[in-house]
MARSE-293306 format. One line per field, with one value per residue: y, z, x of N, C-alpha, C in turn. Coordinates in nm, 4 decimals, padded with zeros to 6 digits. Example, Ala and Ser with C-alpha at 12.3 -4.5 7.8 and 13.67 -1.06 7.14 Angstrom:
2
n.py	-00.5690, -00.2250
n.pz	00.7800, 00.7080
n.px	01.3190, 01.2850
ca.py	-00.4500, -00.1060
ca.pz	00.7800, 00.7140
ca.px	01.2300, 01.3670
c.py	-00.3300, 00.0030
c.pz	00.7800, 00.7870
c.px	01.3200, 01.2900
END
This chain:
217
n.py	08.0324, 08.3216, 08.6683, 08.9406, 09.2649, 09.4201, 09.6354, 09.8317, 09.9598, 10.1671, 10.2599, 10.5079, 10.3610, 10.2097, 10.3767, 10.4486, 10.2390, 10.1060, 10.0792, 09.8389, 09.6874, 09.6632, 09.4999, 09.2643, 09.2049, 09.1508, 08.9259, 08.7408, 08.7302, 08.6163, 08.3606, 08.2612, 08.2493, 08.0704, 08.0887, 08.0275, 08.1527, 08.2590, 08.1793, 08.2985, 08.1533, 07.9704, 07.9901, 08.1334, 08.1569, 08.3829, 08.5552, 08.6467, 08.9750, 09.3070, 09.6279, 09.9311, 10.1964, 10.2809, 10.3494, 10.6412, 10.6730, 10.7598, 10.8462, 10.7962, 10.5886, 10.5090, 10.3949, 10.2225, 10.0076, 09.6817, 09.4264, 09.0852, 08.7278, 08.4205, 08.0626, 07.9625, 08.0676, 08.2714, 08.3587, 08.7053, 08.7978, 08.5988, 08.6244, 08.8827, 08.8518, 08.6460, 08.7520, 08.9786, 08.8535, 08.7679, 08.9767, 09.2259, 09.4310, 09.7487, 09.7455, 09.7127, 09.5262, 09.6237, 09.5522, 09.3173, 09.2701, 09.0881, 09.0545, 09.0758, 09.1021, 09.3347, 09.5576, 09.7233, 09.9150, 09.9584, 10.1128, 10.3385, 10.5245, 10.8604, 11.0719, 11.1842, 11.2161, 11.3936, 11.4436, 11.6856, 11.7921, 12.0632, 12.1840, 12.5124, 12.8609, 13.0463, 13.0288, 12.9599, 13.1540, 12.9959, 13.0773, 13.2609, 13.0982, 12.9511, 13.1468, 13.1989, 13.1804, 13.0189, 12.8009, 12.7810, 12.5552, 12.3744, 12.0413, 11.6968, 11.4868, 11.2097, 11.2748, 11.4466, 11.7395, 11.9772, 12.2915, 12.3210, 12.3719, 12.3412, 12.4126, 12.3296, 12.0778, 12.0774, 12.0143, 12.0686, 12.2500, 12.2859, 12.4702, 12.3427, 12.4409, 12.5914, 12.4838, 12.4332, 12.5040, 12.4011, 12.3753, 12.2458, 12.0797, 11.9928, 11.8209, 11.7766, 11.6267, 11.5603, 11.2208, 10.9395, 10.7622, 10.9442, 11.2083, 11.2797, 11.4329, 11.5380, 11.5917, 11.7334, 11.8918, 12.0755, 12.2084, 12.3265, 12.5081, 12.6735, 12.7810, 12.9355, 13.1140, 13.2170, 13.4741, 13.4925, 13.2315, 12.9647, 12.6572, 12.3759, 12.0940, 11.8346, 11.6200, 11.3540, 11.2108, 10.9794, 10.9670, 10.8989, 10.7384, 10.8068, 10.7497, 10.9145, 11.0918, 10.9292, 10.7057, 10.4128, 10.1790
n.pz	02.2568, 02.1196, 02.0874, 02.0183, 01.8913, 01.8926, 01.6955, 01.7391, 01.7459, 01.8314, 01.7501, 01.7390, 01.8229, 02.0428, 02.2243, 02.4820, 02.6435, 02.9209, 03.0245, 03.1674, 03.0891, 02.8183, 02.8342, 02.9311, 02.7099, 02.5212, 02.6359, 02.6081, 02.3286, 02.2678, 02.3799, 02.2181, 01.9772, 01.7518, 01.8171, 01.9636, 02.2323, 02.5020, 02.8339, 03.1692, 03.4863, 03.7524, 03.9382, 03.7863, 03.4900, 03.2357, 02.9210, 02.8605, 02.8531, 02.7693, 02.7874, 02.6233, 02.6955, 02.8974, 02.7415, 02.7621, 02.8653, 02.6229, 02.4252, 02.0918, 01.8813, 01.6628, 01.7063, 01.9175, 02.1301, 02.2176, 02.3878, 02.3292, 02.3832, 02.2111, 02.1879, 01.9768, 01.6679, 01.4525, 01.1433, 01.0738, 00.9430, 00.9977, 01.2735, 01.2905, 01.1318, 01.2677, 01.5229, 01.4585, 01.3653, 01.5969, 01.7764, 01.9300, 01.7379, 01.6421, 01.7585, 01.6210, 01.4992, 01.3568, 01.2766, 01.3257, 01.4779, 01.4843, 01.7506, 01.7639, 01.9635, 02.2066, 02.0633, 02.0510, 02.2945, 02.4942, 02.7190, 02.6701, 02.5419, 02.4971, 02.3952, 02.2157, 01.9325, 01.8614, 01.7163, 01.7616, 01.8023, 01.8816, 02.0018, 01.9747, 02.0040, 01.8830, 01.7306, 01.8909, 01.9087, 01.8515, 01.8499, 02.0520, 02.2735, 02.2200, 02.2310, 02.4957, 02.7866, 02.9991, 03.0989, 03.3176, 03.4639, 03.6338, 03.7162, 03.7307, 03.9630, 04.1230, 04.3880, 04.4082, 04.2786, 04.1268, 04.0507, 03.7435, 03.5185, 03.1907, 02.9573, 02.8776, 02.7884, 02.5595, 02.2404, 01.9850, 01.8209, 01.6156, 01.4240, 01.2543, 01.1370, 01.1349, 01.1401, 01.0890, 01.3515, 01.5102, 01.6219, 01.4832, 01.5829, 01.5776, 01.7932, 01.9437, 02.2121, 02.5512, 02.6597, 02.8575, 03.1201, 03.2604, 03.2258, 03.1648, 02.9490, 02.8952, 02.6082, 02.6652, 02.8772, 02.7538, 02.6048, 02.8175, 02.8981, 02.6730, 02.6999, 02.9270, 02.8553, 02.5993, 02.4781, 02.4519, 02.3787, 02.4259, 02.5119, 02.4441, 02.3997, 02.3478, 02.1071, 02.0865, 01.9090, 01.8774, 01.6884, 01.6640, 01.8549, 02.0093, 02.0579, 02.1685, 01.9562, 01.7388, 01.5543, 01.7026, 01.5511
n.px	-07.6811, -07.8346, -07.8287, -08.0472, -08.1360, -08.4417, -08.6357, -08.9152, -09.2579, -09.5436, -09.8816, -10.1497, -10.3680, -10.3028, -10.1826, -10.2427, -10.1861, -10.0203, -09.6703, -09.6215, -09.8422, -09.7833, -09.5557, -09.6719, -09.8358, -09.6379, -09.5165, -09.7252, -09.7437, -09.4978, -09.5282, -09.7299, -09.6022, -09.3747, -09.1159, -08.7961, -08.7487, -08.5334, -08.6029, -08.6625, -08.5621, -08.7317, -09.0487, -09.2277, -09.1656, -09.0477, -09.0036, -08.6669, -08.5812, -08.4776, -08.5763, -08.5192, -08.6138, -08.8898, -09.1980, -09.3818, -09.7270, -09.9662, -09.7944, -09.6919, -09.4819, -09.2051, -08.9664, -08.8745, -08.6759, -08.5588, -08.3735, -08.3386, -08.3189, -08.2439, -08.2591, -08.1187, -07.9602, -08.1534, -08.3208, -08.3532, -08.5827, -08.7687, -08.8065, -08.9212, -09.1566, -09.2945, -09.3379, -09.4947, -09.7223, -09.8354, -09.8540, -10.0673, -10.3003, -10.1770, -09.9300, -09.6057, -09.3355, -09.0399, -08.7793, -08.5058, -08.1973, -07.9039, -07.6858, -07.3359, -07.1644, -07.1005, -07.1740, -07.3925, -07.5248, -07.7860, -07.8084, -07.6682, -07.8192, -07.9013, -08.0489, -08.3443, -08.5660, -08.8563, -09.1817, -09.4178, -09.7585, -09.9389, -10.2381, -10.3527, -10.4422, -10.2815, -09.9581, -09.6383, -09.3369, -09.0585, -08.7979, -08.7665, -08.7532, -08.5186, -08.3264, -08.2908, -08.0812, -08.1302, -08.3954, -08.6316, -08.8400, -09.1050, -09.0245, -09.0866, -08.9347, -08.7612, -08.7699, -08.9777, -09.1563, -08.9591, -08.7998, -08.6307, -08.3592, -08.4038, -08.2835, -08.0131, -08.0684, -08.2103, -08.1516, -08.2227, -08.4796, -08.7398, -08.9679, -09.2330, -09.4530, -09.7871, -10.1118, -10.4595, -10.5258, -10.3212, -09.9862, -09.6950, -09.4035, -09.0545, -08.8541, -08.5395, -08.4193, -08.2993, -08.2852, -08.3043, -08.1211, -07.9620, -08.0634, -08.3887, -08.5958, -08.9195, -09.1277, -09.3611, -09.2826, -09.1176, -09.3098, -09.4461, -09.2508, -09.2499, -09.5028, -09.4624, -09.2554, -09.3024, -09.4827, -09.8377, -09.8799, -10.0857, -10.1208, -10.3345, -10.3779, -10.1402, -10.0099, -09.7807, -09.5124, -09.2574, -08.9612, -08.6897, -08.4327, -08.1290, -07.7743, -07.5016, -07.5414, -07.6012, -07.8158, -07.9620, -07.9893
ca.py	08.1457, 08.4342, 08.7902, 09.0286, 09.3910, 09.4389, 09.7715, 09.8189, 10.0840, 10.1564, 10.3711, 10.5740, 10.2664, 10.1507, 10.4709, 10.4643, 10.1182, 10.1326, 10.0005, 09.7030, 09.6162, 09.6248, 09.3846, 09.1477, 09.1753, 09.0895, 08.7909, 08.6551, 08.7120, 08.5211, 08.2262, 08.2173, 08.2332, 07.9471, 08.1265, 07.9636, 08.2535, 08.2197, 08.2153, 08.3033, 08.0363, 07.9944, 07.9444, 08.2089, 08.1914, 08.4786, 08.5801, 08.7381, 09.0912, 09.4345, 09.7370, 10.0486, 10.3016, 10.2684, 10.4507, 10.7020, 10.6615, 10.8681, 10.8754, 10.6962, 10.5786, 10.4192, 10.3713, 10.1600, 09.8995, 09.5880, 09.3177, 08.9548, 08.6155, 08.2975, 07.9450, 07.9406, 08.1775, 08.2696, 08.4670, 08.8258, 08.8074, 08.5056, 08.6843, 08.9949, 08.8014, 08.5658, 08.8410, 09.0620, 08.7705, 08.7389, 09.0988, 09.2890, 09.5429, 09.8730, 09.7251, 09.6630, 09.5020, 09.6668, 09.4838, 09.2431, 09.2761, 08.9938, 09.1115, 08.9967, 09.1236, 09.4448, 09.6757, 09.8109, 09.9218, 10.0371, 10.2048, 10.4586, 10.6179, 10.9876, 11.1736, 11.1359, 11.3150, 11.3841, 11.5349, 11.7176, 11.8790, 12.1261, 12.2690, 12.6451, 12.9667, 13.1124, 12.9552, 13.0211, 13.1848, 12.9092, 13.1477, 13.3224, 12.9927, 12.9123, 13.2568, 13.2061, 13.1082, 12.9172, 12.7839, 12.7224, 12.5055, 12.2640, 11.9099, 11.5880, 11.4046, 11.1021, 11.3343, 11.5414, 11.8382, 12.0815, 12.3769, 12.2692, 12.4417, 12.2414, 12.4634, 12.2479, 11.9475, 12.0965, 12.0172, 12.1214, 12.2788, 12.3392, 12.4959, 12.2799, 12.5082, 12.6047, 12.4510, 12.3812, 12.5290, 12.3240, 12.4027, 12.1241, 12.1027, 11.8823, 11.8400, 11.6853, 11.6557, 11.4546, 11.1029, 10.8365, 10.7498, 11.0595, 11.3174, 11.2499, 11.5506, 11.5069, 11.6989, 11.8153, 11.9906, 12.1807, 12.2860, 12.4084, 12.6195, 12.7639, 12.8510, 13.0319, 13.2137, 13.2706, 13.5503, 13.4622, 13.0882, 12.8968, 12.5202, 12.3051, 11.9505, 11.8030, 11.4817, 11.3323, 11.0929, 10.9663, 10.9177, 10.8464, 10.7361, 10.8163, 10.7388, 10.9982, 11.1553, 10.8328, 10.6118, 10.2831, 10.0872
ca.pz	02.2761, 02.0288, 02.1307, 01.9110, 01.9214, 01.8168, 01.6814, 01.7306, 01.7716, 01.8539, 01.6919, 01.8256, 01.8737, 02.1708, 02.2905, 02.6235, 02.7161, 03.0071, 02.9999, 03.2217, 03.0027, 02.6963, 02.8675, 02.9355, 02.5708, 02.4551, 02.6906, 02.5450, 02.1880, 02.2670, 02.4076, 02.1026, 01.8607, 01.7397, 01.8360, 02.0812, 02.3240, 02.6296, 02.9447, 03.3017, 03.5697, 03.8681, 03.9348, 03.6856, 03.3833, 03.1358, 02.8245, 02.9037, 02.7656, 02.8266, 02.7094, 02.6319, 02.7726, 02.9034, 02.6602, 02.8426, 02.8197, 02.5360, 02.3229, 01.9867, 01.8503, 01.5574, 01.7304, 02.0466, 02.1186, 02.3270, 02.3674, 02.3623, 02.3558, 02.1574, 02.2129, 01.8587, 01.5719, 01.3671, 01.0440, 01.1234, 00.8833, 01.0675, 01.4034, 01.2676, 01.0819, 01.3694, 01.6293, 01.4076, 01.3548, 01.7301, 01.8546, 01.9109, 01.6431, 01.6992, 01.7825, 01.5028, 01.5055, 01.2278, 01.2381, 01.4269, 01.4472, 01.5657, 01.8126, 01.7533, 02.0899, 02.2792, 01.9767, 02.0785, 02.4376, 02.5092, 02.8323, 02.6223, 02.4812, 02.5700, 02.3378, 02.1274, 01.8449, 01.8649, 01.6433, 01.8457, 01.7479, 01.9963, 01.9745, 02.0344, 01.9264, 01.8055, 01.7485, 01.9673, 01.8395, 01.9195, 01.8598, 02.1852, 02.3651, 02.1900, 02.2637, 02.6406, 02.8445, 03.0873, 03.0934, 03.4463, 03.4705, 03.7290, 03.6568, 03.8253, 03.9912, 04.2194, 04.5199, 04.3998, 04.1714, 04.1543, 03.9377, 03.6734, 03.3959, 03.0846, 02.8346, 02.8301, 02.7420, 02.4306, 02.1395, 01.8618, 01.8264, 01.4835, 01.3976, 01.1279, 01.0800, 01.2085, 01.0477, 01.1513, 01.4949, 01.5810, 01.5874, 01.4727, 01.6174, 01.5827, 01.9106, 01.9764, 02.3543, 02.6329, 02.6892, 02.9126, 03.2648, 03.3201, 03.2288, 03.0712, 02.9296, 02.8206, 02.5169, 02.7316, 02.9602, 02.6613, 02.5761, 02.9364, 02.8910, 02.5696, 02.7597, 03.0235, 02.8009, 02.4693, 02.4983, 02.3671, 02.3488, 02.5227, 02.4644, 02.4906, 02.4022, 02.2656, 02.0640, 02.0793, 01.8349, 01.8810, 01.5594, 01.6756, 01.9804, 01.9710, 02.1557, 02.1217, 01.8308, 01.6311, 01.5695, 01.7602, 01.4368
ca.px	-07.7722, -07.8123, -07.8960, -08.0943, -08.2030, -08.5654, -08.6877, -09.0606, -09.3277, -09.6886, -09.9555, -10.2469, -10.4670, -10.2596, -10.0920, -10.2769, -10.1485, -09.9051, -09.5495, -09.6387, -09.9381, -09.7114, -09.4701, -09.7608, -09.8736, -09.5231, -09.5022, -09.8267, -09.7056, -09.3859, -09.5801, -09.8082, -09.5159, -09.2971, -08.9760, -08.7355, -08.6975, -08.4760, -08.6909, -08.6016, -08.5841, -08.8177, -09.1879, -09.3030, -09.0699, -09.0912, -08.8962, -08.5613, -08.5892, -08.4347, -08.6339, -08.4316, -08.6797, -09.0360, -09.2645, -09.4888, -09.8647, -10.0105, -09.6939, -09.6724, -09.3389, -09.1591, -08.8238, -08.8464, -08.5778, -08.5410, -08.2783, -08.3966, -08.2302, -08.3006, -08.1761, -08.0345, -07.9650, -08.2723, -08.3241, -08.4203, -08.7162, -08.8571, -08.8390, -09.0129, -09.2852, -09.3617, -09.3860, -09.6037, -09.8422, -09.8888, -09.8705, -10.1982, -10.3013, -10.1274, -09.7868, -09.5358, -09.1915, -08.9878, -08.6556, -08.4308, -08.0534, -07.8282, -07.5671, -07.2132, -07.0939, -07.1633, -07.1638, -07.5067, -07.5517, -07.9076, -07.7939, -07.5986, -07.9149, -07.8970, -08.1377, -08.4509, -08.6296, -09.0021, -09.2690, -09.5325, -09.8630, -10.0040, -10.3536, -10.3359, -10.5067, -10.1762, -09.8332, -09.5296, -09.2123, -08.9610, -08.6699, -08.7622, -08.7087, -08.3811, -08.2366, -08.2752, -07.9675, -08.1868, -08.5407, -08.6656, -08.9772, -09.1209, -09.0005, -09.1072, -08.8175, -08.7885, -08.7926, -09.0883, -09.1520, -08.8606, -08.7636, -08.5131, -08.3196, -08.4060, -08.2201, -07.9003, -08.1147, -08.2778, -08.0454, -08.2791, -08.6230, -08.7734, -09.1090, -09.2715, -09.5693, -09.9131, -10.2205, -10.5816, -10.5270, -10.2193, -09.8470, -09.6156, -09.2639, -08.9585, -08.7699, -08.4292, -08.4014, -08.2387, -08.3655, -08.2172, -08.1131, -07.8955, -08.1600, -08.4966, -08.6803, -09.0405, -09.1720, -09.4626, -09.2139, -09.0746, -09.4313, -09.4698, -09.1553, -09.3000, -09.6169, -09.4103, -09.1625, -09.3446, -09.6069, -09.9523, -09.8918, -10.1718, -10.1415, -10.4540, -10.3468, -10.0238, -09.9868, -09.6362, -09.4679, -09.1114, -08.9111, -08.5528, -08.3581, -07.9890, -07.6669, -07.3898, -07.5786, -07.6224, -07.9255, -07.9234, -07.9744
c.py	08.2596, 08.5535, 08.8791, 09.1594, 09.4006, 09.5875, 09.7605, 09.9542, 10.0596, 10.2794, 10.4195, 10.4785, 10.2141, 10.2477, 10.4918, 10.3356, 10.1461, 10.0432, 09.8568, 09.6227, 09.5760, 09.5020, 09.2573, 09.1073, 09.1027, 08.9479, 08.6948, 08.6281, 08.6104, 08.3791, 08.1725, 08.1870, 08.0991, 07.9722, 08.0697, 08.0664, 08.1883, 08.2693, 08.2175, 08.1739, 08.0719, 07.9492, 08.0152, 08.2514, 08.2884, 08.5051, 08.6773, 08.8545, 09.2147, 09.5459, 09.8631, 10.1556, 10.2708, 10.3824, 10.5093, 10.6806, 10.7842, 10.9038, 10.7621, 10.6966, 10.4835, 10.3771, 10.3185, 10.0404, 09.8091, 09.4805, 09.1889, 08.8453, 08.4949, 08.1820, 07.9154, 08.0602, 08.1610, 08.3793, 08.5853, 08.8357, 08.7160, 08.5623, 08.7931, 08.9445, 08.7283, 08.6533, 08.9265, 08.9828, 08.7546, 08.8612, 09.1580, 09.4005, 09.6722, 09.8670, 09.6648, 09.6437, 09.5314, 09.5874, 09.4111, 09.2412, 09.1828, 09.0596, 09.0169, 09.0059, 09.2286, 09.5743, 09.7717, 09.8030, 10.0146, 10.1359, 10.3349, 10.5596, 10.7463, 11.0976, 11.1084, 11.2509, 11.2882, 11.4816, 11.5587, 11.8058, 11.9327, 12.2141, 12.4016, 12.7488, 13.0384, 13.0398, 13.0322, 13.0515, 13.1072, 12.9764, 13.2163, 13.2227, 12.9630, 13.0208, 13.2693, 13.1264, 13.0001, 12.9181, 12.7084, 12.6836, 12.3965, 12.1300, 11.8037, 11.5063, 11.2960, 11.1572, 11.4385, 11.6369, 11.9511, 12.1663, 12.3274, 12.3528, 12.3385, 12.2872, 12.3784, 12.1147, 11.9574, 12.1139, 12.0722, 12.1411, 12.3513, 12.3527, 12.4407, 12.3392, 12.5044, 12.5835, 12.3915, 12.3922, 12.4513, 12.3606, 12.2721, 12.1573, 11.9744, 11.9125, 11.7339, 11.7184, 11.5360, 11.3415, 10.9966, 10.8414, 10.8722, 11.1786, 11.2897, 11.3693, 11.5136, 11.6220, 11.7907, 11.9227, 12.1061, 12.2701, 12.3764, 12.5296, 12.7207, 12.8457, 12.9618, 13.1467, 13.2773, 13.3417, 13.5084, 13.3156, 13.0200, 12.7552, 12.4572, 12.1561, 11.9249, 11.6539, 11.4654, 11.2028, 11.0903, 10.9031, 10.8561, 10.8398, 10.7249, 10.7953, 10.8117, 11.0546, 11.0606, 10.7427, 10.4795, 10.1812, 10.1716
c.pz	02.1823, 02.0773, 02.0115, 01.9703, 01.8325, 01.8131, 01.6588, 01.7593, 01.8005, 01.7958, 01.7879, 01.8836, 02.0125, 02.2529, 02.4384, 02.7037, 02.7949, 02.9697, 03.0492, 03.1385, 02.8714, 02.7215, 02.8717, 02.7953, 02.4992, 02.5061, 02.6247, 02.3986, 02.1761, 02.2861, 02.2915, 01.9819, 01.8627, 01.7648, 01.9670, 02.1718, 02.4449, 02.7401, 03.0756, 03.3777, 03.6837, 03.8458, 03.8274, 03.5734, 03.2819, 03.0406, 02.8803, 02.8043, 02.8413, 02.7362, 02.7320, 02.7223, 02.7800, 02.8229, 02.7398, 02.7807, 02.7358, 02.4243, 02.2208, 01.9460, 01.7340, 01.5827, 01.8711, 02.0264, 02.2407, 02.2871, 02.4137, 02.3275, 02.3038, 02.1809, 02.0962, 01.7657, 01.4784, 01.2618, 01.0972, 01.0706, 00.9544, 01.2024, 01.3864, 01.2272, 01.1908, 01.4827, 01.5812, 01.3907, 01.4898, 01.8203, 01.8309, 01.8065, 01.7120, 01.7342, 01.6575, 01.5338, 01.3665, 01.1832, 01.3571, 01.3843, 01.5409, 01.6191, 01.7991, 01.8820, 02.1679, 02.1976, 01.9931, 02.2270, 02.4594, 02.6255, 02.7905, 02.5568, 02.5633, 02.5094, 02.2463, 02.0457, 01.8445, 01.7652, 01.7316, 01.7694, 01.8642, 01.9504, 02.0471, 01.9447, 01.8370, 01.8319, 01.8326, 01.8750, 01.9106, 01.9321, 01.9956, 02.2867, 02.3455, 02.2255, 02.4141, 02.6857, 02.9405, 03.0761, 03.2199, 03.4478, 03.5773, 03.6564, 03.7648, 03.8395, 04.0910, 04.3576, 04.5192, 04.2827, 04.2111, 04.0295, 03.8761, 03.5493, 03.2846, 02.9586, 02.7884, 02.7691, 02.6172, 02.3254, 02.0051, 01.8767, 01.6981, 01.4681, 01.2594, 01.0694, 01.1691, 01.1105, 01.1259, 01.3037, 01.5749, 01.5295, 01.5922, 01.4960, 01.6049, 01.6966, 01.9190, 02.1193, 02.4275, 02.6592, 02.7451, 03.0634, 03.3313, 03.3322, 03.1223, 03.0648, 02.8438, 02.7264, 02.5810, 02.8212, 02.8756, 02.6253, 02.6949, 02.9379, 02.7863, 02.6227, 02.8530, 02.9576, 02.6692, 02.4849, 02.3995, 02.3348, 02.4604, 02.4733, 02.5246, 02.5064, 02.3080, 02.2356, 02.0381, 02.0054, 01.8332, 01.7508, 01.5666, 01.8224, 01.9438, 02.0896, 02.0983, 01.9819, 01.7150, 01.6613, 01.6245, 01.6493, 01.3083
c.px	-07.7336, -07.8940, -07.9301, -08.1467, -08.3258, -08.5996, -08.8384, -09.1255, -09.4744, -09.7566, -10.0639, -10.3510, -10.4315, -10.1731, -10.1245, -10.2536, -10.0207, -09.7866, -09.5670, -09.7369, -09.8724, -09.6242, -09.5547, -09.8039, -09.7601, -09.5011, -09.6010, -09.7922, -09.5926, -09.4372, -09.6630, -09.7196, -09.4428, -09.1484, -08.9216, -08.6671, -08.6305, -08.5689, -08.6130, -08.6327, -08.6805, -08.9606, -09.2708, -09.2089, -09.1296, -08.9751, -08.7936, -08.5562, -08.5426, -08.4856, -08.5516, -08.4899, -08.8291, -09.0995, -09.3808, -09.6262, -09.9005, -09.9155, -09.6900, -09.5251, -09.3153, -09.0141, -08.7951, -08.7527, -08.5818, -08.4396, -08.3439, -08.2959, -08.3058, -08.2039, -08.0825, -08.0474, -08.0844, -08.2615, -08.4037, -08.5629, -08.8153, -08.8997, -08.9437, -09.1507, -09.3623, -09.4159, -09.5023, -09.7326, -09.9109, -09.9044, -10.0091, -10.1898, -10.2591, -09.9807, -09.7238, -09.3881, -09.1359, -08.8660, -08.5959, -08.2845, -07.9795, -07.7015, -07.4485, -07.1312, -07.1695, -07.1590, -07.2811, -07.5376, -07.6700, -07.8991, -07.7259, -07.6925, -07.9204, -07.9839, -08.2402, -08.5058, -08.7800, -09.0645, -09.3905, -09.6304, -09.9438, -10.1198, -10.3353, -10.4022, -10.4073, -10.0448, -09.7317, -09.4126, -09.1009, -08.8253, -08.6543, -08.7073, -08.5601, -08.2800, -08.2105, -08.1522, -08.0129, -08.3386, -08.5813, -08.8127, -08.9857, -09.1031, -09.0145, -08.9801, -08.8567, -08.8206, -08.9046, -09.0723, -09.0580, -08.8380, -08.6330, -08.4856, -08.3084, -08.3326, -08.1015, -07.9423, -08.2023, -08.1692, -08.0931, -08.4286, -08.6604, -08.9238, -09.1433, -09.3997, -09.6917, -10.0274, -10.3368, -10.5784, -10.4249, -10.0804, -09.7670, -09.4684, -09.1827, -08.8629, -08.6617, -08.3878, -08.3418, -08.3376, -08.2713, -08.2109, -08.0497, -07.9898, -08.2650, -08.5913, -08.8001, -09.0754, -09.2752, -09.3996, -09.1607, -09.1939, -09.4658, -09.3757, -09.1983, -09.4169, -09.5687, -09.3348, -09.2058, -09.4790, -09.7163, -09.9716, -09.9688, -10.2013, -10.2658, -10.4240, -10.2302, -10.0177, -09.8374, -09.6060, -09.3151, -09.0628, -08.7715, -08.5108, -08.2110, -07.8947, -07.5464, -07.4165, -07.6062, -07.7429, -07.8751, -07.8994, -07.9751
END
């Protein structure tokens, strides 16, 4: 058995597909392909796969990861080509990396980088946000919606400009099992703390997932 990490992404054509629907799409692509995936046992066998993080509905990405297993070692190019031939349009597998041991642990992912574009009449001054010692906003948790201080979980926030009625930002924020901060929650904080900022709609694109400050691959 050989284990691989797949790096993949999705574009705007499929950004409203749920996590469970993506899993079903991937299962079908595996069955259509010629790759010798490892399958689970039981009455409903499916490819053995571990996805790093479920991708929220409405978010596009170029940096999703999953761990899969094959019955034998395969060339990375063959895995990528075969999956891309069988995946629906809008999903792309970028690379495959053969694991030699446990050098990549997807559970260690603790932050992500996003590019957001928010429609607004006037841009926010992000420096106001960064100068705050705390940023208290409602955040959805397993036990309901509670006020949370998200300031410790914003590692970087850069204004990339305002054009055609939209403000573009680069965010480096917490992501993972310990604390998961959504870009939309940062926009809510900007709405609360930055005078004159009235967001209408925000498009979100994920560019990196990191563990201890380093890219997974």
